[in-house]
C-alpha positions, 0 to 999 in steps of 0.5 A, spaced: 136 361 245 130 360 240 130 363 234 125 369 233 120 369 227 122 375 223 115 378 221 115 381 214 112 388 212 108 390 206 107 397 205 103 400 199 102 407 198 096 408 193 094 415 194 098 419 189 104 415 186 103 408 187 109 405 191 110 398 194 115 396 199 117 390 202 120 390 209 122 397 207 125 396 201 122 398 194 119 393 190 119 394 182 115 391 177 112 394 171 106 389 171 104 391 178 104 399 176 099 398 171 093 393 168 089 388 171 095 386 176 094 392 180 086 392 179 086 385 182 091 388 188 086 394 189 080 389 189 083 384 194 085 390 199 078 393 198 074 386 200 075 382 206 073 375 202 071 374 195 070 368 190 074 368 183 067 369 180 066 376 184 073 378 182 071 376 175 065 380 174 069 386 177 075 385 173 073 381 166 065 382 166 065 380 158 069 374 159 066 367 159 067 363 165 073 359 162 077 366 160 076 368 167 079 362 170 085 362 166 086 370 166 085 370 174 090 365 175 095 368 171 094 375 174 094 372 181 100 368 179 104 375 177 101 379 183 103 373 188 110 373 185 111 381 186 108 381 193 114 375 195 114 369 198 109 370 204 102 368 204 099 375 203 093 372 199 090 366 202 085 361 199 080 358 204 073 356 203 073 358 196 074 365 197 081 369 197 083 374 202 
């Protein structure tokens, strides 16, 4: 018999108290509940494909391109770590989705 791939499920409650579940289990993480990590998650959920520059203009409008590049990658790293090992956020053709 062939092994079946386990399909992962990510759940987000964004109306009312924010909650994140992975395969039905609550995910905790203080950085996800507030700040730019949460804002980045919401921004990506609301847009089909975005460039780093578009995210930068929305989340860090007064930052220089170098500051946006650094801050974006640090924030994205924190978000990906909290979401788990699955590729929920994908970079292709110079956009994130």
